[in-house]
C-alpha positions as CSV (number, residue, x, y, z in Angstrom):
1,L,69.6,-42.1,0.9
2,E,68.9,-42.4,-2.6
3,L,69.3,-39.3,-4.5
4,N,67.6,-38.8,-8.0
5,F,69.3,-36.0,-9.5
6,Q,66.9,-35.7,-12.3
7,K,64.0,-34.5,-9.7
8,Q,66.3,-32.6,-7.7
9,L,67.1,-30.6,-11.0
10,T,63.5,-30.3,-11.7
11,E,63.1,-28.6,-8.3
12,D,66.1,-26.7,-8.6
13,S,65.8,-25.1,-11.9
14,A,63.6,-22.1,-11.3
15,F,66.3,-21.1,-8.5
16,L,68.9,-21.4,-10.6
17,R,67.5,-19.7,-13.7
18,A,66.5,-16.6,-11.2
19,D,70.0,-16.6,-9.1
20,R,72.0,-13.7,-10.6
21,R,75.1,-15.1,-8.9
22,L,75.0,-17.4,-12.2
23,D,76.4,-14.7,-14.5
24,T,77.5,-15.7,-18.1
25,E,81.0,-16.5,-17.2
26,L,80.0,-18.9,-14.6
27,V,77.7,-20.6,-16.7
28,D,79.9,-21.1,-19.6
29,K,82.5,-22.7,-17.3
30,V,80.0,-25.2,-16.1
31,I,79.0,-25.8,-19.7
32,L,83.0,-26.1,-20.7
33,Q,83.3,-28.5,-17.5
34,L,80.4,-30.6,-18.8
35,N,81.7,-30.7,-22.4
36,R,85.5,-31.0,-21.8
37,I,85.4,-34.0,-19.0
38,Y,81.9,-35.8,-20.4
39,P,81.4,-34.9,-24.1
40,Q,79.0,-37.9,-24.0
41,I,76.6,-35.6,-22.3
42,L,77.2,-32.5,-23.8
43,T,78.7,-32.3,-27.5
44,D,80.8,-29.8,-28.7
45,K,77.8,-28.7,-31.2
46,E,75.6,-28.7,-28.0
47,A,78.1,-26.7,-26.0
48,T,78.4,-23.9,-28.6
49,K,74.6,-23.7,-28.9
50,F,74.5,-23.3,-24.9
51,R,77.5,-20.7,-25.2
52,N,75.7,-18.4,-27.5
53,L,76.2,-15.0,-25.9
54,D,73.2,-13.6,-28.2
55,V,70.5,-15.4,-26.0
56,P,70.1,-14.4,-22.2
57,T,72.0,-16.3,-19.6
58,S,68.9,-17.2,-17.9
59,V,67.6,-18.4,-20.8
60,R,70.7,-20.8,-21.8
61,L,70.6,-21.9,-18.8
62,G,67.2,-23.3,-18.7
63,E,67.8,-25.0,-22.0
64,L,70.8,-26.6,-20.8
65,I,68.9,-27.9,-17.9
66,T,65.9,-29.4,-20.0
67,H,68.5,-30.7,-22.0
68,L,70.4,-32.4,-19.3
69,Q,67.1,-34.0,-18.0
70,R,66.2,-35.3,-21.3
71,K,69.8,-36.9,-21.1
72,G,69.2,-38.8,-17.9
73,E,70.2,-39.4,-14.7
74,E,73.8,-39.2,-14.9
75,A,74.1,-36.1,-17.1
76,C,72.1,-34.4,-14.0
77,R,74.7,-35.7,-11.6
78,E,77.3,-34.3,-13.8
79,F,75.5,-30.9,-13.8
80,Y,75.6,-30.8,-10.1
81,R,79.2,-31.8,-10.0
82,A,80.1,-29.1,-12.3
83,L,78.2,-26.7,-10.3
84,H,79.6,-27.8,-6.9
85,L,83.0,-27.2,-8.5
86,H,82.8,-23.9,-10.0
87,V,79.7,-22.1,-8.0
88,E,79.9,-23.4,-4.7
89,E,78.2,-20.7,-3.1
90,V,75.2,-21.3,-5.3
91,Y,75.5,-25.0,-5.3
92,Y,75.3,-24.9,-1.3
93,S,72.0,-22.5,-1.4
94,L,70.0,-24.6,-3.5
95,P,66.5,-25.5,-2.3
96,T,67.4,-29.2,-2.6
97,R,70.9,-28.9,-0.8
98,L,69.3,-27.0,1.8
99,R,66.4,-29.3,2.6
100,L,69.1,-32.2,2.6
101,R,70.9,-29.9,5.4
102,G,68.2,-29.5,7.1
103,Y,66.8,-25.9,6.2
104,T,63.2,-26.9,5.1
105,L,61.8,-23.6,6.9
106,M,64.4,-21.4,4.3
107,V,63.2,-23.9,1.4
108,I,59.6,-22.8,2.4
109,L,60.2,-19.1,2.9
110,K,61.9,-19.0,-0.6
111,N,59.2,-20.5,-2.6
112,C,57.4,-17.8,-1.0
113,Y,57.5,-15.2,-3.6
114,H,57.2,-12.1,-1.3
115,M,59.3,-13.5,1.1
116,E,62.5,-13.7,-0.9
117,N,64.0,-10.8,0.9
118,V,63.4,-12.6,4.3
119,F,65.1,-15.8,3.0
120,T,68.4,-14.2,1.4
121,L,68.3,-12.3,5.0
122,L,68.2,-15.8,7.0
123,F,70.7,-17.3,4.8
124,T,73.4,-14.7,4.9
125,S,73.1,-14.5,8.4
126,L,73.4,-18.1,8.9
127,S,76.1,-18.7,6.5
128,F,78.1,-15.7,6.1
129,P,79.1,-13.1,8.6
130,G,78.1,-9.7,7.4
131,P,79.3,-6.1,8.5
132,L,77.3,-6.2,11.6
133,F,79.4,-9.4,13.0
134,F,82.6,-7.5,12.3
135,L,81.3,-4.5,13.2
136,G,80.4,-6.2,16.9
137,C,83.4,-8.5,17.1
138,F,85.8,-4.9,16.4
139,G,83.5,-3.3,19.2
140,I,84.2,-5.9,21.7
141,A,87.9,-5.7,20.6
142,V,88.3,-2.1,21.4
143,G,86.4,-2.4,24.7
144,M,88.6,-5.1,26.0
145,A,91.8,-2.9,24.7
146,L,90.3,0.3,26.4
147,L,89.6,-2.0,29.5
148,Y,93.0,-3.0,29.8
149,Y,94.5,0.4,29.1
150,Y,92.5,2.2,31.5
151,S,92.5,-0.5,34.5
152,G,96.0,1.2,35.8
153,K,98.7,-1.0,37.3
154,L,96.5,-3.1,39.3
155,F,96.2,-5.7,36.3
156,S,99.2,-5.2,34.8
157,F,101.9,-8.1,34.7
158,S,105.0,-6.3,35.2
159,F,103.2,-4.6,38.5
160,L,102.4,-8.0,39.8
161,H,105.9,-9.3,38.9
162,H,107.5,-6.4,40.7
163,Q,105.3,-7.2,43.8
164,I,106.0,-10.8,43.9
165,L,109.8,-10.0,43.8
166,Y,109.8,-7.4,46.0
167,S,107.9,-9.7,48.8
168,R,110.7,-12.3,48.1
169,Y,113.3,-10.3,48.3
170,C,111.7,-9.2,51.8
171,Q,111.4,-12.5,53.2
172,Y,115.3,-13.0,53.1
173,Y,116.0,-9.7,55.2
């Protein structure tokens, strides 16, 4: 499977700019990663420009993505690596990642403006167990504990142990 990171970044750019999980701190981490590890991709001057806090994060991120696309395939690939390293949950929820993992339906739903909440609901319920999942598990555990507690001595290990010892004792006399 030949991956074209420039095309993927074009597809993912709208999602990345709109994702609220990419706050200023995380965008700065990605910029610093590209600047420190790959100065040929992002020079000190460019990194300073993209870290300007006077500009909103989504605008800075959009400008960074455009800059990386102009730099070429290697720059886009390294952006994905930095994103994977610092913001793994966003990386795995990118439309191109979901499609590669077989979630074509959710990518289609995400692209529908009015269906954004449905996508969020589907994605979070498939990937991260929510509070209802934990409440359900807790309910099952409480039910099993109550069943064990109120079942009497019939299912008790100590009761069965005494019955077996008593029956073996009676056999010898």
